[in-house]
Wavefront OBJ file of the C-alpha trace (Angstrom):
o trace
v -74.774 51.949 42.693
v -75.356 51.880 38.938
v -71.965 53.422 38.254
v -70.116 51.086 40.643
v -71.940 47.964 39.544
v -72.227 46.892 43.191
v -74.894 47.670 45.792
v -74.179 49.490 49.032
v -75.121 47.632 52.208
v -77.583 49.220 54.693
v -74.819 50.491 57.005
v -73.018 52.170 54.121
v -76.259 53.742 52.893
v -76.871 55.305 56.306
v -73.466 56.993 56.165
v -73.753 58.045 52.521
v -77.292 59.429 52.712
v -76.988 61.303 56.013
v -77.925 64.980 55.804
v -75.115 67.392 54.922
v -75.449 69.017 58.353
v -75.176 65.712 60.269
v -72.187 64.843 62.488
v -71.290 61.151 62.131
v -69.355 58.747 64.345
v -68.591 55.775 62.082
v -67.179 52.572 63.577
v -65.668 50.536 60.741
v -63.419 47.501 60.958
v -60.925 46.476 58.263
v -62.476 45.416 54.969
v -65.892 46.950 55.659
v -65.763 49.437 52.788
v -65.130 52.580 54.823
v -63.203 54.346 52.035
v -65.977 53.416 49.594
v -68.504 54.940 51.979
v -66.458 58.104 52.534
v -65.956 58.687 48.816
v -69.636 58.054 48.045
v -70.673 60.430 50.842
v -68.400 63.164 49.497
v -69.804 62.733 45.978
v -73.348 62.740 47.359
v -72.629 65.966 49.244
v -71.236 67.590 46.114
v -73.624 66.410 43.390
v -76.853 66.026 45.346
v -76.616 68.421 48.305
v -74.712 71.077 46.316
v -71.948 71.517 48.868
v -69.086 73.289 47.044
v -66.139 70.863 46.671
v -63.757 73.444 48.139
v -65.872 73.492 51.309
v -65.166 69.802 52.056
v -62.047 68.742 53.968
v -61.184 65.027 54.056
v -58.087 63.894 55.947
v -56.546 60.551 56.800
v -53.520 59.334 58.714
v -50.847 58.579 56.087
v -49.830 60.159 52.796
v -50.477 56.874 50.995
v -54.032 56.654 52.338
v -54.635 60.325 51.502
v -53.454 59.744 47.919
v -55.761 56.728 47.622
v -58.709 58.729 48.942
v -58.040 61.610 46.560
v -57.547 59.239 43.628
v -60.929 57.643 44.229
v -62.714 60.971 44.640
v -61.278 62.278 41.368
v -61.733 59.069 39.398
v -65.301 58.399 40.473
v -66.315 62.061 40.465
v -65.024 62.692 36.944
v -66.755 59.572 35.616
v -69.974 60.266 37.510
v -70.368 63.865 36.314
v -70.965 63.132 32.580
v -73.301 60.253 33.474
v -75.425 62.556 35.597
v -75.477 65.223 32.899
v -76.598 62.619 30.331
v -79.265 61.085 32.572
v -82.751 62.285 31.469
v -84.142 61.682 34.966
v -81.872 64.349 36.488
v -83.699 67.723 36.645
v -82.408 70.575 34.521
v -81.786 72.771 37.552
v -79.623 70.039 39.098
v -77.664 69.678 35.849
v -76.883 73.388 35.930
v -75.149 72.854 39.296
v -73.496 69.587 38.277
v -71.987 71.244 35.213
v -70.061 73.662 37.453
v -68.686 71.010 39.817
v -64.924 70.474 39.963
v -64.213 67.579 42.341
v -60.508 68.436 42.162
v -61.255 71.244 44.629
v -62.091 68.821 47.477
v -59.426 69.383 50.141
v -57.614 66.132 50.987
v -54.395 65.185 52.760
v -52.872 64.358 56.116
v -53.355 66.694 59.066
v -49.695 67.759 58.870
v -50.157 68.643 55.201
v -53.316 70.607 56.000
v -51.492 72.442 58.803
v -48.750 73.422 56.358
v -51.401 74.868 54.034
v -52.956 76.848 56.898
v -49.598 78.309 57.929
v -48.733 79.092 54.333
v -51.976 80.989 53.807
v -51.940 82.756 57.171
v -48.315 83.863 57.416
v -47.691 87.642 57.520
v -46.650 89.316 54.234
v -42.946 88.933 53.601
v -42.446 86.467 56.427
v -40.354 83.397 55.565
v -42.178 80.113 55.309
v -40.871 77.633 57.931
v -39.473 74.468 56.365
v -40.749 71.262 58.048
v -37.980 68.804 58.928
v -38.373 65.037 58.990
v -37.928 62.844 62.049
v -34.296 62.002 61.253
v -33.205 65.641 61.012
v -35.185 66.540 64.135
v -33.588 63.746 66.184
v -30.124 64.727 64.914
v -30.604 68.361 65.958
v -31.976 67.273 69.340
v -28.951 65.037 69.971
v -26.212 67.288 68.608
v -27.338 70.867 69.274
v -29.745 70.166 72.106
v -27.894 67.569 74.206
v -24.290 67.104 73.072
v -23.329 70.802 73.126
v -25.470 71.694 76.137
v -23.058 70.922 78.969
v -25.672 68.849 80.824
v -24.904 65.507 79.178
v -23.411 64.019 82.355
v -25.802 65.587 84.857
v -26.359 62.743 87.383
v -29.983 63.608 88.137
v -30.872 63.646 84.428
v -28.937 60.409 83.904
v -30.942 58.640 86.617
v -34.267 60.096 85.528
v -33.891 59.134 81.850
v -32.647 55.645 82.708
v -35.998 55.051 84.384
v -37.548 55.237 80.907
v -34.797 53.144 79.324
v -35.151 50.234 81.750
v -33.187 48.618 84.575
v -30.280 47.477 82.394
v -27.622 49.989 81.370
v -27.016 48.092 78.114
v -27.578 50.465 75.192
v -28.026 53.449 77.488
v -25.706 55.795 75.636
v -25.723 59.451 74.606
v -27.795 58.796 71.479
v -30.379 56.922 73.530
v -30.654 59.851 75.952
v -31.289 62.201 73.045
v -34.007 59.885 71.776
v -35.693 59.754 75.190
v -35.667 63.552 75.456
v -37.130 63.719 71.943
v -39.996 61.444 73.074
v -40.611 63.565 76.184
v -40.707 66.670 73.993
v -43.198 65.083 71.593
v -45.451 63.808 74.366
v -45.356 67.238 76.001
v -47.119 68.663 72.952
v -49.148 65.663 71.766
v -50.640 65.129 75.233
v -51.045 68.895 75.837
v -49.040 68.664 79.071
v -48.642 71.686 81.364
v -44.863 71.465 81.140
v -43.966 74.051 83.812
v -46.193 72.138 86.266
v -44.559 68.880 85.132
v -41.071 70.303 85.730
v -42.091 71.562 89.178
v -43.459 68.173 90.280
v -41.625 65.285 91.944
v -38.594 65.098 94.220
v -35.854 67.776 94.129
v -33.690 65.412 92.061
v -36.504 64.854 89.554
v -37.147 68.584 89.312
v -33.438 69.133 88.639
v -33.517 66.435 85.926
v -36.571 67.944 84.257
v -34.988 71.398 84.333
v -31.969 69.985 82.497
v -34.273 68.283 79.974
v -36.046 71.583 79.379
v -32.643 73.189 78.737
v -31.954 70.600 76.039
v -35.383 71.131 74.474
v -34.980 74.925 74.513
v -31.626 74.612 72.719
v -33.200 72.257 70.161
v -36.034 74.679 69.407
v -33.642 77.624 69.205
v -31.508 75.771 66.646
v -34.540 74.926 64.501
v -35.584 78.581 64.622
v -32.066 79.645 63.601
v -32.292 77.288 60.615
v -35.727 78.637 59.643
v -37.128 75.152 60.224
v -40.029 73.663 62.141
v -40.772 70.113 63.225
v -44.184 68.484 62.884
v -44.993 68.880 66.578
v -44.342 72.622 66.342
v -46.290 72.756 63.094
v -49.456 71.397 64.695
v -48.998 73.398 67.907
v -48.558 76.621 65.924
v -51.745 76.044 63.929
v -53.738 75.386 67.100
v -52.266 78.527 68.656
v -53.338 80.636 65.674
v -56.904 79.377 65.918
v -57.058 79.961 69.680
v -55.572 83.451 69.376
v -58.139 84.408 66.734
v -55.761 84.762 63.784
v -57.916 86.368 61.073
v -56.389 84.472 58.153
v -56.569 81.117 59.922
v -60.214 81.754 60.761
v -60.931 82.753 57.160
v -59.465 79.433 56.013
v -61.695 77.604 58.500
v -64.855 79.574 57.789
v -65.057 78.418 54.168
v -65.526 74.802 55.252
v -68.945 73.158 55.521
v -67.922 69.532 56.133
v -64.894 67.974 57.882
v -64.228 64.229 57.418
v -61.445 62.395 59.304
v -60.400 58.789 58.647
v -58.392 56.582 61.076
v -59.561 58.746 63.957
v -58.495 56.119 66.519
v -54.886 57.206 65.858
v -55.582 60.839 66.809
v -53.802 62.403 69.785
v -55.097 65.167 72.038
v -53.300 67.980 70.190
v -54.711 66.807 66.871
v -58.207 66.466 68.335
v -58.058 70.087 69.468
v -57.034 71.142 65.945
v -59.867 69.168 64.342
v -62.411 70.674 66.727
v -61.115 74.172 65.950
v -61.297 73.467 62.205
v -64.905 72.249 62.600
v -65.952 74.961 65.057
v -67.634 77.159 62.443
v -69.440 74.526 60.349
v -70.051 72.124 63.294
v -70.226 69.241 60.807
v -67.651 66.521 61.384
v -67.542 62.876 60.365
v -64.969 60.622 62.002
v -64.278 57.078 60.827
v -62.219 54.606 62.819
v -61.818 51.218 64.433
v -61.530 51.022 68.213
v -59.669 47.686 67.877
v -56.834 49.172 65.788
v -55.293 51.927 67.884
v -51.587 51.471 67.085
v -49.991 54.834 67.847
v -50.185 55.262 71.625
v -46.381 55.713 71.600
v -46.914 59.097 69.911
v -49.833 60.187 72.060
v -52.726 58.586 70.184
v -55.429 57.306 72.485
v -58.466 55.293 71.431
v -60.595 57.008 74.075
v -60.800 60.085 71.830
v -62.549 57.978 69.181
v -64.697 55.913 71.547
v -65.966 59.017 73.352
v -66.143 61.257 70.259
v -69.891 62.096 70.489
v -69.522 63.384 74.071
v -66.258 65.191 73.395
v -67.405 67.099 70.308
v -70.671 68.054 71.982
v -68.808 69.394 75.010
v -66.278 71.262 72.854
v -68.307 72.820 70.024
v -71.915 71.834 70.784
v -72.355 69.438 67.838
v -74.427 66.250 68.142
v -72.970 63.117 66.507
v -74.918 59.996 65.536
v -73.264 56.574 65.680
v -73.061 54.281 62.624
v -71.528 50.818 62.232
v -70.054 49.232 59.104
v -70.170 45.540 59.976
v -70.178 43.670 56.660
v -66.676 42.444 55.833
v -65.664 42.255 52.167
v -62.028 41.263 52.708
v -62.010 38.165 54.931
v -63.879 34.886 55.091
v -66.417 34.261 57.847
v -64.151 31.924 59.887
v -61.484 34.657 60.071
v -64.050 37.277 61.097
v -65.472 34.947 63.768
v -61.987 34.138 65.103
v -60.982 37.795 65.445
v -64.311 38.789 67.013
v -64.044 35.904 69.461
v -60.489 36.851 70.390
v -61.474 40.491 71.001
v -64.256 39.327 73.336
v -61.967 37.177 75.552
v -60.796 39.987 77.843
v -63.694 41.391 79.874
v -61.718 44.508 80.903
v -60.989 45.314 77.253
v -64.692 45.745 76.473
v -64.870 48.960 78.499
v -62.590 50.781 76.024
v -64.487 49.675 72.909
v -67.479 51.330 71.271
v -70.529 49.354 72.497
v -71.852 47.503 69.430
v -75.522 47.602 68.445
v -77.754 44.897 69.890
l 1 2 3 4 5 6 7 8 9 10 11 12 13 14 15 16 17 18 19 20 21 22 23 24 25 26 27 28 29 30 31 32 33 34 35 36 37 38 39 40 41 42 43 44 45 46 47 48 49 50 51 52 53 54 55 56 57 58 59 60 61 62 63 64 65 66 67 68 69 70 71 72 73 74 75 76 77 78 79 80 81 82 83 84 85 86 87 88 89 90 91 92 93 94 95 96 97 98 99 100 101 102 103 104 105 106 107 108 109 110 111 112 113 114 115 116 117 118 119 120 121 122 123 124 125 126 127 128 129 130 131 132 133 134 135 136 137 138 139 140 141 142 143 144 145 146 147 148 149 150 151 152 153 154 155 156 157 158 159 160 161 162 163 164 165 166 167 168 169 170 171 172 173 174 175 176 177 178 179 180 181 182 183 184 185 186 187 188 189 190 191 192 193 194 195 196 197 198 199 200 201 202 203 204 205 206 207 208 209 210 211 212 213 214 215 216 217 218 219 220 221 222 223 224 225 226 227 228 229 230 231 232 233 234 235 236 237 238 239 240 241 242 243 244 245 246 247 248 249 250 251 252 253 254 255 256 257 258 259 260 261 262 263 264 265 266 267 268 269 270 271 272 273 274 275 276 277 278 279 280 281 282 283 284 285 286 287 288 289 290 291 292 293 294 295 296 297 298 299 300 301 302 303 304 305 306 307 308 309 310 311 312 313 314 315 316 317 318 319 320 321 322 323 324 325 326 327 328 329 330 331 332 333 334 335 336 337 338 339 340 341 342 343 344 345 346 347 348 349 350 351 352 353 354 355 356 357 358 359 360 361
């Protein structure tokens, strides 16, 4: 507080001062100082609880947010360190630890970036490192090599099945659109952890035929990426999860060095990503998730707010950890009339309340 020049509110203090072995479920709306709280908690863990910086993993949803988080950790940590060393009230034994701290070692980034690091460190000696491709390249390969050259482009069953996703009008339902729809099916297959063989085998004979053709397109797409030595971000995450589940020694060694896992924007997590986070936290069993149940924007790519709302039950069932709930409710960004308007609007729909985190009394 002295360094910042501003006090923390009681909700922030609860998050910051929680024990280093505590699992936290933090509900934080926009403008409530969640990044401030996360950074202060990380610095508290490092300087006060003596958690090695390299044993802390902090991830968020976008590269921009990850860069902002890392910038704050480095800036505040590097300014805080000399102040602590110069403070006569800090014990000598504590200063000996503080003098060794390098906050640059805190692991930060997006989950995709972290997955790339895991694959890089766990790949067999001499094996090529797969090159991740962006969404544009992936969609181009799916359309050209997966669909266009597959010989199933005009399959009537596939045409009818895909048009059900496009809508009743045939306007805009062209070859490129079909490729895009197959790309979405492929992504949801992995992000939702779908049993794809069971999915293909379900439905009417015509639907089964359509799904078989779609699987042909997807298989060609994956084969082409493999031929190019490339990997898309869905495969990247699925491969990392597979290595954890299969007991890959190097992947487990990467995980076992962690003592704290912190995830921001958790309401935008999909089922595949949740499984990866739980595997990453399986050894240390210390995970803090921060999110806002009113801001789940990425359902189109498999994100589901239920994973955040039900986090305490899900992590306990998966790895046996017990999470405590915390609320950041003081808004520093908006005026009171705006806050009241938004809260009132969110309360209008009675059915909507069942998918929100119940607020404190």
